[in-house]
BAGUDO-317139 format. One record per residue (C-alpha): residue number from 1; residue in one letter; x, y, z. Coordinates in steps of 0.001 Angstrom, whole numbers. Layout:
BEGIN
[r NUM,"a",[X,Y,Z]]
...
***
This chain:
BEGIN
[r 1,"x",[-12923,10836,-10981]]
[r 2,"x",[-11029,13962,-11456]]
[r 3,"x",[-10353,17158,-9270]]
[r 4,"x",[-10033,18727,-12876]]
[r 5,"x",[-13800,20029,-14012]]
[r 6,"x",[-15116,19592,-17478]]
[r 7,"x",[-13889,16060,-17948]]
[r 8,"x",[-15126,14274,-20469]]
[r 9,"x",[-16474,11318,-18614]]
[r 10,"x",[-17613,13823,-15552]]
[r 11,"x",[-19096,15728,-18452]]
[r 12,"x",[-20848,13189,-20107]]
[r 13,"x",[-20740,9856,-17738]]
[r 14,"x",[-23484,8438,-20310]]
[r 15,"x",[-21364,8617,-22932]]
[r 16,"x",[-18445,6602,-21420]]
[r 17,"x",[-18344,3969,-23527]]
[r 18,"x",[-18601,5230,-26543]]
[r 19,"x",[-15936,7564,-26101]]
[r 20,"x",[-13746,4772,-24959]]
[r 21,"x",[-15368,2610,-27918]]
[r 22,"x",[-13985,4917,-30443]]
[r 23,"x",[-10864,6403,-28691]]
[r 24,"x",[-9608,2504,-29339]]
[r 25,"x",[-11147,2334,-33321]]
[r 26,"x",[-10242,5881,-34048]]
[r 27,"x",[-6664,7433,-33603]]
[r 28,"x",[-8227,10855,-34927]]
[r 29,"x",[-10785,10198,-32002]]
[r 30,"x",[-7905,9179,-29511]]
[r 31,"x",[-6376,12179,-30860]]
[r 32,"x",[-8975,15131,-30137]]
[r 33,"x",[-9950,14067,-26751]]
[r 34,"x",[-6039,14274,-25847]]
[r 35,"x",[-6207,17403,-27148]]
[r 36,"x",[-8879,17221,-25808]]
[r 37,"x",[-7622,17093,-21963]]
[r 38,"x",[-4533,18226,-22311]]
[r 39,"x",[-5832,21766,-22934]]
[r 40,"x",[-9159,21033,-20094]]
[r 41,"x",[-5940,20899,-17529]]
[r 42,"x",[-4754,23379,-19083]]
[r 43,"x",[-7015,26262,-18035]]
[r 44,"x",[-8089,24452,-14758]]
[r 45,"x",[-4468,25723,-14077]]
[r 46,"x",[-4995,28834,-14918]]
[r 47,"x",[-8100,29149,-13666]]
[r 48,"x",[-6133,27649,-9682]]
[r 49,"x",[-2916,30131,-10604]]
[r 50,"x",[-738,27712,-10363]]
[r 51,"x",[503,28706,-13516]]
[r 52,"x",[-784,31504,-14009]]
[r 53,"x",[-1241,33763,-17353]]
[r 54,"x",[-2794,36152,-19389]]
[r 55,"x",[-7231,36489,-19591]]
[r 56,"x",[-6285,37110,-23021]]
[r 57,"x",[-4221,32943,-23070]]
[r 58,"x",[-7242,31865,-20857]]
[r 59,"x",[-10316,32924,-22792]]
[r 60,"x",[-8439,31396,-26951]]
[r 61,"x",[-7639,27979,-24149]]
[r 62,"x",[-11614,27625,-22963]]
[r 63,"x",[-12201,28543,-27145]]
[r 64,"x",[-10207,25612,-28242]]
[r 65,"x",[-11617,23392,-25505]]
[r 66,"x",[-15583,24473,-25976]]
[r 67,"x",[-14116,24140,-30053]]
[r 68,"x",[-12399,19908,-29535]]
[r 69,"x",[-15598,19460,-26703]]
[r 70,"x",[-18608,20691,-29696]]
[r 71,"x",[-16089,17821,-32559]]
[r 72,"x",[-16624,16226,-29743]]
[r 73,"x",[-20189,15634,-29293]]
[r 74,"x",[-20840,15411,-33011]]
[r 75,"x",[-18605,12251,-32352]]
[r 76,"x",[-20183,10583,-29940]]
[r 77,"x",[-23848,11052,-29886]]
[r 78,"x",[-23894,10483,-33675]]
***
């Protein structure tokens, strides 16, 4: 799939169909997934020094990623 760690489809392979279905049916969920992927890519770029950032900003990005992932999990686990 992706070369970026923490991709939703790799972290939750058994929920891939649920993620896809919810993205198609729920605009808010689709936006959360889009935001998650955007933040996840930013974290990956910071970690690999493609786009270096301050430790504080990287921590903020990781926190945002975690909150989005938790919100996504609550939707797909229901």
